[in-house]
Structures are given as structure tokens and as C-alpha cells.
PDB file of the backbone (N, CA, C, O) and the ligand in Angstrom, with CONECT records:
HET     ZN  A 101       1
ATOM      1  N   MET A   1     -14.214  -6.069   0.295  1.00  0.00           N
ATOM      2  CA  MET A   1     -13.936  -4.643  -0.617  1.00  0.00           C
ATOM      3  C   MET A   1     -13.731  -5.101  -2.101  1.00  0.00           C
ATOM      4  O   MET A   1     -13.066  -6.115  -2.314  1.00  0.00           O
ATOM      5  N   LYS A   2     -14.214  -4.472  -3.011  1.00  0.00           N
ATOM      6  CA  LYS A   2     -14.021  -4.662  -4.322  1.00  0.00           C
ATOM      7  C   LYS A   2     -12.724  -4.028  -4.760  1.00  0.00           C
ATOM      8  O   LYS A   2     -12.176  -3.064  -4.227  1.00  0.00           O
ATOM      9  N   PRO A   3     -12.310  -4.721  -5.821  1.00  0.00           N
ATOM     10  CA  PRO A   3     -10.897  -4.186  -6.556  1.00  0.00           C
ATOM     11  C   PRO A   3     -10.899  -2.615  -6.801  1.00  0.00           C
ATOM     12  O   PRO A   3      -9.881  -1.963  -6.566  1.00  0.00           O
ATOM     13  N   GLU A   4     -11.964  -2.068  -7.237  1.00  0.00           N
ATOM     14  CA  GLU A   4     -12.049  -0.593  -7.592  1.00  0.00           C
ATOM     15  C   GLU A   4     -11.918   0.301  -6.148  1.00  0.00           C
ATOM     16  O   GLU A   4     -11.428   1.425  -6.044  1.00  0.00           O
ATOM     17  N   GLU A   5     -12.461  -0.478  -5.142  1.00  0.00           N
ATOM     18  CA  GLU A   5     -12.443   0.371  -3.796  1.00  0.00           C
ATOM     19  C   GLU A   5     -11.248   0.218  -3.064  1.00  0.00           C
ATOM     20  O   GLU A   5     -10.878   1.026  -2.214  1.00  0.00           O
ATOM     21  N   LEU A   6     -10.473  -1.083  -3.466  1.00  0.00           N
ATOM     22  CA  LEU A   6      -9.091  -0.944  -2.950  1.00  0.00           C
ATOM     23  C   LEU A   6      -8.083   0.172  -3.747  1.00  0.00           C
ATOM     24  O   LEU A   6      -7.261   0.899  -3.190  1.00  0.00           O
ATOM     25  N   LYS A   7      -8.314   0.120  -4.911  1.00  0.00           N
ATOM     26  CA  LYS A   7      -7.480   1.033  -5.853  1.00  0.00           C
ATOM     27  C   LYS A   7      -7.978   2.356  -5.487  1.00  0.00           C
ATOM     28  O   LYS A   7      -7.073   3.189  -5.427  1.00  0.00           O
ATOM     29  N   ALA A   8      -9.132   2.794  -5.226  1.00  0.00           N
ATOM     30  CA  ALA A   8      -9.606   4.142  -4.752  1.00  0.00           C
ATOM     31  C   ALA A   8      -9.049   4.622  -3.408  1.00  0.00           C
ATOM     32  O   ALA A   8      -8.937   5.796  -3.054  1.00  0.00           O
ATOM     33  N   LEU A   9      -8.685   3.419  -2.651  1.00  0.00           N
ATOM     34  CA  LEU A   9      -8.158   3.691  -1.246  1.00  0.00           C
ATOM     35  C   LEU A   9      -6.910   4.061  -1.437  1.00  0.00           C
ATOM     36  O   LEU A   9      -6.437   5.080  -0.933  1.00  0.00           O
ATOM     37  N   VAL A  10      -6.177   3.147  -2.292  1.00  0.00           N
ATOM     38  CA  VAL A  10      -4.801   3.528  -2.661  1.00  0.00           C
ATOM     39  C   VAL A  10      -4.558   4.886  -3.063  1.00  0.00           C
ATOM     40  O   VAL A  10      -3.739   5.589  -2.472  1.00  0.00           O
ATOM     41  N   TYR A  11      -5.158   5.239  -3.932  1.00  0.00           N
ATOM     42  CA  TYR A  11      -5.099   6.452  -4.419  1.00  0.00           C
ATOM     43  C   TYR A  11      -5.417   7.946  -3.514  1.00  0.00           C
ATOM     44  O   TYR A  11      -4.847   9.029  -3.647  1.00  0.00           O
ATOM     45  N   GLN A  12      -6.325   7.640  -2.739  1.00  0.00           N
ATOM     46  CA  GLN A  12      -6.662   8.515  -1.641  1.00  0.00           C
ATOM     47  C   GLN A  12      -5.603   8.491  -0.775  1.00  0.00           C
ATOM     48  O   GLN A  12      -5.131   9.626  -0.710  1.00  0.00           O
ATOM     49  N   LEU A  13      -5.005   7.705  -0.069  1.00  0.00           N
ATOM     50  CA  LEU A  13      -4.245   7.589   0.844  1.00  0.00           C
ATOM     51  C   LEU A  13      -2.755   8.000   0.295  1.00  0.00           C
ATOM     52  O   LEU A  13      -2.000   8.695   0.974  1.00  0.00           O
ATOM     53  N   ALA A  14      -2.465   7.581  -0.791  1.00  0.00           N
ATOM     54  CA  ALA A  14      -1.248   8.139  -1.739  1.00  0.00           C
ATOM     55  C   ALA A  14      -1.177   9.719  -1.466  1.00  0.00           C
ATOM     56  O   ALA A  14      -0.361  10.291  -0.743  1.00  0.00           O
ATOM     57  N   GLU A  15      -2.373  10.376  -2.318  1.00  0.00           N
ATOM     58  CA  GLU A  15      -2.449  11.618  -2.223  1.00  0.00           C
ATOM     59  C   GLU A  15      -2.100  12.545  -0.553  1.00  0.00           C
ATOM     60  O   GLU A  15      -1.584  13.652  -0.402  1.00  0.00           O
ATOM     61  N   SER A  16      -2.623  11.562   0.503  1.00  0.00           N
ATOM     62  CA  SER A  16      -2.399  12.213   1.654  1.00  0.00           C
ATOM     63  C   SER A  16      -1.030  12.216   2.074  1.00  0.00           C
ATOM     64  O   SER A  16      -0.616  13.001   2.928  1.00  0.00           O
ATOM     65  N   MET A  17      -0.262  11.300   1.460  1.00  0.00           N
ATOM     66  CA  MET A  17       1.089  11.079   1.701  1.00  0.00           C
ATOM     67  C   MET A  17       2.107  11.624   0.724  1.00  0.00           C
ATOM     68  O   MET A  17       3.324  11.456   0.658  1.00  0.00           O
ATOM     69  N   GLY A  18       1.237  12.348  -0.038  1.00  0.00           N
ATOM     70  CA  GLY A  18       2.434  12.742  -1.185  1.00  0.00           C
ATOM     71  C   GLY A  18       3.201  11.902  -1.973  1.00  0.00           C
ATOM     72  O   GLY A  18       4.278  12.196  -2.492  1.00  0.00           O
ATOM     73  N   ALA A  19       2.558  10.743  -2.054  1.00  0.00           N
ATOM     74  CA  ALA A  19       3.270   9.543  -2.866  1.00  0.00           C
ATOM     75  C   ALA A  19       2.533   9.446  -4.501  1.00  0.00           C
ATOM     76  O   ALA A  19       1.352   9.746  -4.674  1.00  0.00           O
ATOM     77  N   SER A  20       3.270   9.068  -5.419  1.00  0.00           N
ATOM     78  CA  SER A  20       2.484   8.927  -6.653  1.00  0.00           C
ATOM     79  C   SER A  20       2.714   7.779  -7.140  1.00  0.00           C
ATOM     80  O   SER A  20       3.820   7.594  -7.648  1.00  0.00           O
ATOM     81  N   PRO A  21       1.794   6.763  -7.120  1.00  0.00           N
ATOM     82  CA  PRO A  21       2.130   5.397  -7.698  1.00  0.00           C
ATOM     83  C   PRO A  21       2.024   5.683  -9.231  1.00  0.00           C
ATOM     84  O   PRO A  21       1.248   6.569  -9.590  1.00  0.00           O
ATOM     85  N   LYS A  22       2.742   5.002 -10.147  1.00  0.00           N
ATOM     86  CA  LYS A  22       2.721   4.887 -11.488  1.00  0.00           C
ATOM     87  C   LYS A  22       1.371   4.090 -11.963  1.00  0.00           C
ATOM     88  O   LYS A  22       0.615   4.488 -12.848  1.00  0.00           O
ATOM     89  N   GLU A  23       1.223   2.935 -11.233  1.00  0.00           N
ATOM     90  CA  GLU A  23       0.204   2.282 -11.607  1.00  0.00           C
ATOM     91  C   GLU A  23      -0.203   1.144 -10.451  1.00  0.00           C
ATOM     92  O   GLU A  23       0.635   0.450  -9.875  1.00  0.00           O
ATOM     93  N   VAL A  24      -1.423   1.090 -10.255  1.00  0.00           N
ATOM     94  CA  VAL A  24      -2.097   0.059  -9.183  1.00  0.00           C
ATOM     95  C   VAL A  24      -2.723  -0.953  -9.695  1.00  0.00           C
ATOM     96  O   VAL A  24      -3.656  -0.702 -10.458  1.00  0.00           O
ATOM     97  N   GLN A  25      -2.408  -2.216  -9.440  1.00  0.00           N
ATOM     98  CA  GLN A  25      -3.160  -3.503  -9.864  1.00  0.00           C
ATOM     99  C   GLN A  25      -3.292  -4.276  -8.863  1.00  0.00           C
ATOM    100  O   GLN A  25      -2.566  -4.235  -7.870  1.00  0.00           O
ATOM    101  N   VAL A  26      -4.449  -5.231  -9.071  1.00  0.00           N
ATOM    102  CA  VAL A  26      -4.954  -6.321  -8.237  1.00  0.00           C
ATOM    103  C   VAL A  26      -4.857  -7.506  -8.733  1.00  0.00           C
ATOM    104  O   VAL A  26      -5.636  -7.758  -9.652  1.00  0.00           O
ATOM    105  N   ARG A  27      -4.072  -8.386  -8.377  1.00  0.00           N
ATOM    106  CA  ARG A  27      -4.224  -9.860  -9.123  1.00  0.00           C
ATOM    107  C   ARG A  27      -3.850 -11.031  -8.119  1.00  0.00           C
ATOM    108  O   ARG A  27      -3.519 -10.812  -6.953  1.00  0.00           O
ATOM    109  N   ASP A  28      -3.920 -12.075  -8.586  1.00  0.00           N
ATOM    110  CA  ASP A  28      -3.723 -13.214  -7.718  1.00  0.00           C
ATOM    111  C   ASP A  28      -2.113 -13.312  -7.298  1.00  0.00           C
ATOM    112  O   ASP A  28      -1.262 -13.469  -8.174  1.00  0.00           O
ATOM    113  N   MET A  29      -1.766 -13.210  -5.898  1.00  0.00           N
ATOM    114  CA  MET A  29      -0.297 -13.487  -5.615  1.00  0.00           C
ATOM    115  C   MET A  29      -0.237 -14.661  -4.466  1.00  0.00           C
ATOM    116  O   MET A  29      -0.967 -14.840  -3.491  1.00  0.00           O
ATOM    117  N   LYS A  30       0.741 -15.290  -4.875  1.00  0.00           N
ATOM    118  CA  LYS A  30       0.924 -16.622  -4.167  1.00  0.00           C
ATOM    119  C   LYS A  30       1.392 -16.600  -2.618  1.00  0.00           C
ATOM    120  O   LYS A  30       0.964 -17.231  -1.652  1.00  0.00           O
ATOM    121  N   HIS A  31       2.397 -15.672  -2.729  1.00  0.00           N
ATOM    122  CA  HIS A  31       3.101 -15.905  -1.174  1.00  0.00           C
ATOM    123  C   HIS A  31       3.063 -14.268  -0.445  1.00  0.00           C
ATOM    124  O   HIS A  31       3.295 -14.099   0.752  1.00  0.00           O
ATOM    125  N   LYS A  32       2.796 -13.365  -1.205  1.00  0.00           N
ATOM    126  CA  LYS A  32       2.427 -11.977  -0.282  1.00  0.00           C
ATOM    127  C   LYS A  32       1.313 -11.084  -0.613  1.00  0.00           C
ATOM    128  O   LYS A  32       0.688 -11.112  -1.673  1.00  0.00           O
ATOM    129  N   TRP A  33       1.131 -10.363   0.281  1.00  0.00           N
ATOM    130  CA  TRP A  33      -0.043  -9.434   0.161  1.00  0.00           C
ATOM    131  C   TRP A  33       0.155  -8.307  -0.776  1.00  0.00           C
ATOM    132  O   TRP A  33      -0.819  -7.687  -1.202  1.00  0.00           O
ATOM    133  N   ALA A  34       1.444  -7.992  -1.141  1.00  0.00           N
ATOM    134  CA  ALA A  34       1.566  -6.852  -2.083  1.00  0.00           C
ATOM    135  C   ALA A  34       3.010  -6.660  -2.407  1.00  0.00           C
ATOM    136  O   ALA A  34       3.918  -7.200  -1.775  1.00  0.00           O
ATOM    137  N   SER A  35       3.189  -5.784  -3.527  1.00  0.00           N
ATOM    138  CA  SER A  35       4.594  -5.798  -3.759  1.00  0.00           C
ATOM    139  C   SER A  35       4.714  -4.167  -4.506  1.00  0.00           C
ATOM    140  O   SER A  35       3.731  -3.559  -4.929  1.00  0.00           O
ATOM    141  N   CYS A  36       5.903  -3.730  -4.543  1.00  0.00           N
ATOM    142  CA  CYS A  36       6.194  -2.221  -5.104  1.00  0.00           C
ATOM    143  C   CYS A  36       7.350  -2.462  -6.022  1.00  0.00           C
ATOM    144  O   CYS A  36       8.463  -2.738  -5.574  1.00  0.00           O
ATOM    145  N   SER A  37       7.076  -2.349  -7.431  1.00  0.00           N
ATOM    146  CA  SER A  37       8.333  -2.295  -8.320  1.00  0.00           C
ATOM    147  C   SER A  37       8.988  -1.167  -8.251  1.00  0.00           C
ATOM    148  O   SER A  37       8.455  -0.120  -7.885  1.00  0.00           O
ATOM    149  N   ALA A  38      10.421  -1.290  -8.655  1.00  0.00           N
ATOM    150  CA  ALA A  38      11.246  -0.015  -8.731  1.00  0.00           C
ATOM    151  C   ALA A  38      10.790   0.905  -9.698  1.00  0.00           C
ATOM    152  O   ALA A  38      11.302   2.022  -9.623  1.00  0.00           O
ATOM    153  N   LYS A  39       9.952   0.718 -10.594  1.00  0.00           N
ATOM    154  CA  LYS A  39       9.452   1.859 -11.310  1.00  0.00           C
ATOM    155  C   LYS A  39       8.185   2.419 -10.808  1.00  0.00           C
ATOM    156  O   LYS A  39       7.518   3.233 -11.447  1.00  0.00           O
ATOM    157  N   GLY A  40       7.810   1.871  -9.420  1.00  0.00           N
ATOM    158  CA  GLY A  40       6.668   2.651  -9.005  1.00  0.00           C
ATOM    159  C   GLY A  40       5.069   2.161  -8.873  1.00  0.00           C
ATOM    160  O   GLY A  40       4.084   2.719  -8.390  1.00  0.00           O
ATOM    161  N   ARG A  41       5.291   0.684  -9.610  1.00  0.00           N
ATOM    162  CA  ARG A  41       3.878   0.121  -9.718  1.00  0.00           C
ATOM    163  C   ARG A  41       3.580  -0.764  -8.540  1.00  0.00           C
ATOM    164  O   ARG A  41       4.308  -1.686  -8.173  1.00  0.00           O
ATOM    165  N   LEU A  42       2.467  -0.410  -7.989  1.00  0.00           N
ATOM    166  CA  LEU A  42       2.096  -1.307  -6.791  1.00  0.00           C
ATOM    167  C   LEU A  42       0.979  -2.288  -6.953  1.00  0.00           C
ATOM    168  O   LEU A  42      -0.188  -1.960  -7.169  1.00  0.00           O
ATOM    169  N   THR A  43       1.342  -3.312  -6.852  1.00  0.00           N
ATOM    170  CA  THR A  43       0.530  -4.797  -7.026  1.00  0.00           C
ATOM    171  C   THR A  43       0.077  -5.137  -5.684  1.00  0.00           C
ATOM    172  O   THR A  43       0.805  -5.185  -4.693  1.00  0.00           O
ATOM    173  N   PHE A  44      -1.165  -5.368  -5.719  1.00  0.00           N
ATOM    174  CA  PHE A  44      -2.073  -5.910  -4.489  1.00  0.00           C
ATOM    175  C   PHE A  44      -2.589  -7.248  -4.523  1.00  0.00           C
ATOM    176  O   PHE A  44      -3.173  -7.466  -5.584  1.00  0.00           O
ATOM    177  N   SER A  45      -2.575  -8.423  -3.565  1.00  0.00           N
ATOM    178  CA  SER A  45      -3.116  -9.526  -3.800  1.00  0.00           C
ATOM    179  C   SER A  45      -4.527  -9.611  -3.670  1.00  0.00           C
ATOM    180  O   SER A  45      -5.031  -8.917  -2.787  1.00  0.00           O
ATOM    181  N   ARG A  46      -5.413 -10.458  -4.507  1.00  0.00           N
ATOM    182  CA  ARG A  46      -6.820 -10.415  -4.383  1.00  0.00           C
ATOM    183  C   ARG A  46      -7.317 -10.620  -3.091  1.00  0.00           C
ATOM    184  O   ARG A  46      -8.247 -10.044  -2.526  1.00  0.00           O
ATOM    185  N   ASP A  47      -6.370 -11.772  -2.582  1.00  0.00           N
ATOM    186  CA  ASP A  47      -6.902 -12.073  -1.302  1.00  0.00           C
ATOM    187  C   ASP A  47      -7.070 -11.151  -0.060  1.00  0.00           C
ATOM    188  O   ASP A  47      -7.797 -11.322   0.919  1.00  0.00           O
ATOM    189  N   LEU A  48      -6.172 -10.075  -0.359  1.00  0.00           N
ATOM    190  CA  LEU A  48      -6.275  -9.152   0.580  1.00  0.00           C
ATOM    191  C   LEU A  48      -7.698  -8.266   0.649  1.00  0.00           C
ATOM    192  O   LEU A  48      -7.977  -7.536   1.600  1.00  0.00           O
ATOM    193  N   LEU A  49      -8.481  -8.445  -0.438  1.00  0.00           N
ATOM    194  CA  LEU A  49      -9.715  -7.817  -0.561  1.00  0.00           C
ATOM    195  C   LEU A  49     -10.831  -8.266   0.454  1.00  0.00           C
ATOM    196  O   LEU A  49     -11.845  -7.623   0.725  1.00  0.00           O
ATOM    197  N   SER A  50     -10.449  -9.517   0.977  1.00  0.00           N
ATOM    198  CA  SER A  50     -11.426  -9.976   1.869  1.00  0.00           C
ATOM    199  C   SER A  50     -10.855 -10.031   3.333  1.00  0.00           C
ATOM    200  O   SER A  50     -11.396 -10.672   4.234  1.00  0.00           O
ATOM    201  N   GLN A  51      -9.857  -9.390   3.457  1.00  0.00           N
ATOM    202  CA  GLN A  51      -9.375  -8.998   4.988  1.00  0.00           C
ATOM    203  C   GLN A  51      -9.927  -7.789   5.490  1.00  0.00           C
ATOM    204  O   GLN A  51     -10.456  -6.928   4.786  1.00  0.00           O
ATOM    205  N   ASP A  52      -9.792  -7.745   6.730  1.00  0.00           N
ATOM    206  CA  ASP A  52     -10.501  -6.433   7.689  1.00  0.00           C
ATOM    207  C   ASP A  52      -9.823  -5.302   6.970  1.00  0.00           C
ATOM    208  O   ASP A  52      -8.762  -5.349   6.347  1.00  0.00           O
ATOM    209  N   PHE A  53     -10.780  -4.071   7.204  1.00  0.00           N
ATOM    210  CA  PHE A  53     -10.253  -2.796   6.782  1.00  0.00           C
ATOM    211  C   PHE A  53      -8.772  -2.357   7.351  1.00  0.00           C
ATOM    212  O   PHE A  53      -7.829  -2.050   6.622  1.00  0.00           O
ATOM    213  N   GLY A  54      -8.747  -2.381   8.587  1.00  0.00           N
ATOM    214  CA  GLY A  54      -7.627  -1.948   9.428  1.00  0.00           C
ATOM    215  C   GLY A  54      -6.249  -2.655   8.560  1.00  0.00           C
ATOM    216  O   GLY A  54      -5.310  -1.952   8.184  1.00  0.00           O
ATOM    217  N   PHE A  55      -6.307  -4.012   8.345  1.00  0.00           N
ATOM    218  CA  PHE A  55      -5.274  -4.646   7.782  1.00  0.00           C
ATOM    219  C   PHE A  55      -4.958  -4.239   6.308  1.00  0.00           C
ATOM    220  O   PHE A  55      -3.787  -4.120   5.948  1.00  0.00           O
ATOM    221  N   ILE A  56      -5.954  -4.035   5.498  1.00  0.00           N
ATOM    222  CA  ILE A  56      -5.929  -3.651   4.246  1.00  0.00           C
ATOM    223  C   ILE A  56      -5.123  -2.287   4.236  1.00  0.00           C
ATOM    224  O   ILE A  56      -4.196  -2.117   3.443  1.00  0.00           O
ATOM    225  N   LYS A  57      -5.501  -1.352   5.121  1.00  0.00           N
ATOM    226  CA  LYS A  57      -4.872  -0.075   5.117  1.00  0.00           C
ATOM    227  C   LYS A  57      -3.629  -0.009   5.493  1.00  0.00           C
ATOM    228  O   LYS A  57      -2.823   0.817   5.065  1.00  0.00           O
ATOM    229  N   GLU A  58      -3.368  -0.998   6.433  1.00  0.00           N
ATOM    230  CA  GLU A  58      -1.677  -1.120   6.831  1.00  0.00           C
ATOM    231  C   GLU A  58      -0.847  -1.394   5.778  1.00  0.00           C
ATOM    232  O   GLU A  58       0.185  -0.780   5.508  1.00  0.00           O
ATOM    233  N   VAL A  59      -1.490  -2.679   4.961  1.00  0.00           N
ATOM    234  CA  VAL A  59      -0.726  -3.035   3.852  1.00  0.00           C
ATOM    235  C   VAL A  59      -0.399  -1.891   2.777  1.00  0.00           C
ATOM    236  O   VAL A  59       0.721  -1.716   2.295  1.00  0.00           O
ATOM    237  N   VAL A  60      -1.501  -1.165   2.482  1.00  0.00           N
ATOM    238  CA  VAL A  60      -1.453  -0.139   1.410  1.00  0.00           C
ATOM    239  C   VAL A  60      -0.592   0.739   1.900  1.00  0.00           C
ATOM    240  O   VAL A  60       0.262   1.093   1.087  1.00  0.00           O
ATOM    241  N   LEU A  61      -0.514   1.323   3.207  1.00  0.00           N
ATOM    242  CA  LEU A  61       0.430   2.404   3.569  1.00  0.00           C
ATOM    243  C   LEU A  61       1.825   1.839   3.537  1.00  0.00           C
ATOM    244  O   LEU A  61       2.776   2.555   3.224  1.00  0.00           O
ATOM    245  N   HIS A  62       1.984   0.434   3.887  1.00  0.00           N
ATOM    246  CA  HIS A  62       3.177  -0.045   3.843  1.00  0.00           C
ATOM    247  C   HIS A  62       3.765   0.044   2.445  1.00  0.00           C
ATOM    248  O   HIS A  62       4.896   0.511   2.310  1.00  0.00           O
ATOM    249  N   GLU A  63       3.073  -0.373   1.406  1.00  0.00           N
ATOM    250  CA  GLU A  63       3.564  -0.412  -0.075  1.00  0.00           C
ATOM    251  C   GLU A  63       3.651   1.235  -0.388  1.00  0.00           C
ATOM    252  O   GLU A  63       4.655   1.690  -0.936  1.00  0.00           O
ATOM    253  N   LEU A  64       2.828   1.866  -0.104  1.00  0.00           N
ATOM    254  CA  LEU A  64       2.937   3.421  -0.431  1.00  0.00           C
ATOM    255  C   LEU A  64       4.247   4.154   0.025  1.00  0.00           C
ATOM    256  O   LEU A  64       4.768   5.091  -0.580  1.00  0.00           O
ATOM    257  N   LEU A  65       4.700   3.577   1.195  1.00  0.00           N
ATOM    258  CA  LEU A  65       5.755   4.495   1.754  1.00  0.00           C
ATOM    259  C   LEU A  65       7.019   3.780   1.129  1.00  0.00           C
ATOM    260  O   LEU A  65       8.105   4.319   1.340  1.00  0.00           O
ATOM    261  N   HIS A  66       6.987   2.719   0.446  1.00  0.00           N
ATOM    262  CA  HIS A  66       8.149   2.162  -0.339  1.00  0.00           C
ATOM    263  C   HIS A  66       8.419   2.846  -1.415  1.00  0.00           C
ATOM    264  O   HIS A  66       9.514   2.706  -1.960  1.00  0.00           O
ATOM    265  N   LEU A  67       7.380   3.784  -1.954  1.00  0.00           N
ATOM    266  CA  LEU A  67       7.533   4.710  -3.138  1.00  0.00           C
ATOM    267  C   LEU A  67       8.580   5.769  -2.552  1.00  0.00           C
ATOM    268  O   LEU A  67       9.300   6.446  -3.287  1.00  0.00           O
ATOM    269  N   LYS A  68       8.591   5.835  -1.327  1.00  0.00           N
ATOM    270  CA  LYS A  68       9.471   7.116  -0.764  1.00  0.00           C
ATOM    271  C   LYS A  68      10.812   6.479  -0.313  1.00  0.00           C
ATOM    272  O   LYS A  68      11.908   6.899  -0.682  1.00  0.00           O
ATOM    273  N   ILE A  69      10.611   5.363   0.569  1.00  0.00           N
ATOM    274  CA  ILE A  69      11.701   4.591   1.100  1.00  0.00           C
ATOM    275  C   ILE A  69      11.875   3.103   0.878  1.00  0.00           C
ATOM    276  O   ILE A  69      11.176   2.250   1.424  1.00  0.00           O
ATOM    277  N   PRO A  70      12.817   2.872   0.072  1.00  0.00           N
ATOM    278  CA  PRO A  70      12.888   1.388  -0.426  1.00  0.00           C
ATOM    279  C   PRO A  70      13.002   0.267   0.582  1.00  0.00           C
ATOM    280  O   PRO A  70      12.523  -0.831   0.299  1.00  0.00           O
ATOM    281  N   ASN A  71      13.690   0.500   1.906  1.00  0.00           N
ATOM    282  CA  ASN A  71      14.033  -0.509   2.620  1.00  0.00           C
ATOM    283  C   ASN A  71      12.957  -0.435   4.074  1.00  0.00           C
ATOM    284  O   ASN A  71      12.030   0.365   4.199  1.00  0.00           O
ATOM    285  N   HIS A  72      13.284  -1.277   4.886  1.00  0.00           N
ATOM    286  CA  HIS A  72      12.501  -1.395   6.159  1.00  0.00           C
ATOM    287  C   HIS A  72      13.074  -0.748   7.271  1.00  0.00           C
ATOM    288  O   HIS A  72      12.719  -1.090   8.398  1.00  0.00           O
ATOM    289  N   GLY A  73      14.141   0.383   7.066  1.00  0.00           N
ATOM    290  CA  GLY A  73      15.097   0.973   8.105  1.00  0.00           C
ATOM    291  C   GLY A  73      14.209   1.764   9.226  1.00  0.00           C
ATOM    292  O   GLY A  73      12.981   1.718   9.156  1.00  0.00           O
ATOM    293  N   LYS A  74      14.805   2.420  10.161  1.00  0.00           N
ATOM    294  CA  LYS A  74      14.311   3.013  11.158  1.00  0.00           C
ATOM    295  C   LYS A  74      13.258   4.160  10.714  1.00  0.00           C
ATOM    296  O   LYS A  74      12.255   4.376  11.395  1.00  0.00           O
ATOM    297  N   LEU A  75      13.509   4.789   9.682  1.00  0.00           N
ATOM    298  CA  LEU A  75      12.903   5.746   9.095  1.00  0.00           C
ATOM    299  C   LEU A  75      11.616   5.475   8.752  1.00  0.00           C
ATOM    300  O   LEU A  75      10.579   6.056   9.072  1.00  0.00           O
ATOM    301  N   PHE A  76      11.855   4.264   7.876  1.00  0.00           N
ATOM    302  CA  PHE A  76      10.623   3.525   7.442  1.00  0.00           C
ATOM    303  C   PHE A  76       9.399   3.206   8.495  1.00  0.00           C
ATOM    304  O   PHE A  76       8.190   3.432   8.447  1.00  0.00           O
ATOM    305  N   LYS A  77      10.198   2.621   9.403  1.00  0.00           N
ATOM    306  CA  LYS A  77       9.240   2.139  10.711  1.00  0.00           C
ATOM    307  C   LYS A  77       8.586   3.444  11.456  1.00  0.00           C
ATOM    308  O   LYS A  77       7.423   3.393  11.857  1.00  0.00           O
ATOM    309  N   LEU A  78       9.274   4.445  11.595  1.00  0.00           N
ATOM    310  CA  LEU A  78       8.730   5.497  12.257  1.00  0.00           C
ATOM    311  C   LEU A  78       7.687   6.347  11.593  1.00  0.00           C
ATOM    312  O   LEU A  78       6.836   6.944  12.253  1.00  0.00           O
ATOM    313  N   LEU A  79       7.762   6.402  10.192  1.00  0.00           N
ATOM    314  CA  LEU A  79       6.807   7.075   9.111  1.00  0.00           C
ATOM    315  C   LEU A  79       5.626   6.305   9.231  1.00  0.00           C
ATOM    316  O   LEU A  79       4.526   6.734   9.577  1.00  0.00           O
ATOM    317  N   LEU A  80       5.961   4.965   8.878  1.00  0.00           N
ATOM    318  CA  LEU A  80       4.723   3.863   8.648  1.00  0.00           C
ATOM    319  C   LEU A  80       3.729   4.062  10.180  1.00  0.00           C
ATOM    320  O   LEU A  80       2.503   4.136  10.106  1.00  0.00           O
ATOM    321  N   LYS A  81       4.380   4.122  11.356  1.00  0.00           N
ATOM    322  CA  LYS A  81       3.677   4.219  12.775  1.00  0.00           C
ATOM    323  C   LYS A  81       2.838   5.426  12.633  1.00  0.00           C
ATOM    324  O   LYS A  81       1.622   5.406  12.826  1.00  0.00           O
ATOM    325  N   SER A  82       3.579   6.600  12.253  1.00  0.00           N
ATOM    326  CA  SER A  82       2.958   7.909  12.126  1.00  0.00           C
ATOM    327  C   SER A  82       1.634   8.056  11.052  1.00  0.00           C
ATOM    328  O   SER A  82       0.609   8.682  11.323  1.00  0.00           O
ATOM    329  N   TYR A  83       1.876   7.382   9.857  1.00  0.00           N
ATOM    330  CA  TYR A  83       0.816   7.421   9.112  1.00  0.00           C
ATOM    331  C   TYR A  83      -0.514   6.623   9.668  1.00  0.00           C
ATOM    332  O   TYR A  83      -1.686   6.998   9.697  1.00  0.00           O
ATOM    333  N   LYS A  84       0.072   5.423  10.087  1.00  0.00           N
ATOM    334  CA  LYS A  84      -1.087   4.679  10.856  1.00  0.00           C
ATOM    335  C   LYS A  84      -1.892   5.311  11.609  1.00  0.00           C
ATOM    336  O   LYS A  84      -3.106   5.135  11.507  1.00  0.00           O
ATOM    337  N   GLU A  85      -1.361   6.151  12.490  1.00  0.00           N
ATOM    338  CA  GLU A  85      -1.896   6.890  13.569  1.00  0.00           C
ATOM    339  C   GLU A  85      -2.860   7.914  13.159  1.00  0.00           C
ATOM    340  O   GLU A  85      -3.916   8.115  13.758  1.00  0.00           O
ATOM    341  N   THR A  86      -2.398   8.674  11.931  1.00  0.00           N
ATOM    342  CA  THR A  86      -3.038   9.896  11.480  1.00  0.00           C
ATOM    343  C   THR A  86      -3.865   9.746  10.233  1.00  0.00           C
ATOM    344  O   THR A  86      -4.720  10.563   9.891  1.00  0.00           O
ATOM    345  N   LEU A  87      -3.551   8.628   9.561  1.00  0.00           N
ATOM    346  CA  LEU A  87      -4.246   8.736   8.361  1.00  0.00           C
ATOM    347  C   LEU A  87      -5.589   7.757   8.379  1.00  0.00           C
ATOM    348  O   LEU A  87      -6.335   7.715   7.401  1.00  0.00           O
TER     349      LEU A  87
HETATM  350 ZN    ZN A 101       8.016  -3.693   2.690  1.00  0.00          ZN2+
END
């Protein structure tokens, strides 16, 4: 997948979830697949682009959900599961 395609996927899923990332960027990251800043900027690792689609989507959903829920608590897990099944 190309960086533009990843960004398009992020915005498409964001719309379905009612989340609004301030900015989406793709760059080299050493230790993780993605991150979410307190100000709503999502950053995805360039390495993610070569992973399979299902995994990419899961990472994107995870970060988008952090725009609504900053932790990994029960509600986060529950919602992530339901988004994975429905989106
Ligand atoms: Zn997380």
C-alpha cells in the first residue's frame, strides 16, 4: 500500500467511527507501528505499508479509537472488537 492509500484508509475509517484526526502522517518509526498525540495527530510507521491489509486496518482502528479513548481499558477493547467486526 502507498502512503496516500494508508491516509485515505485512515480518513475513511475515521468518518465511519465519527473520529476526526487533526493530521495524519506516515514516517519512519523505530519501535512501534503507530502513535497518537494528545493533540489528535496520528503517525503511522512506513513499515506498516508492507503489512497485510487486515493488520494495517487493525492498527488504524486502534489509533483512531485513541482519539476517543486514551487508554486500553475495558471500553477500549470492547469498542475495538466491535469496529473490527463491523468496519
Ligand atoms: Zn494503544
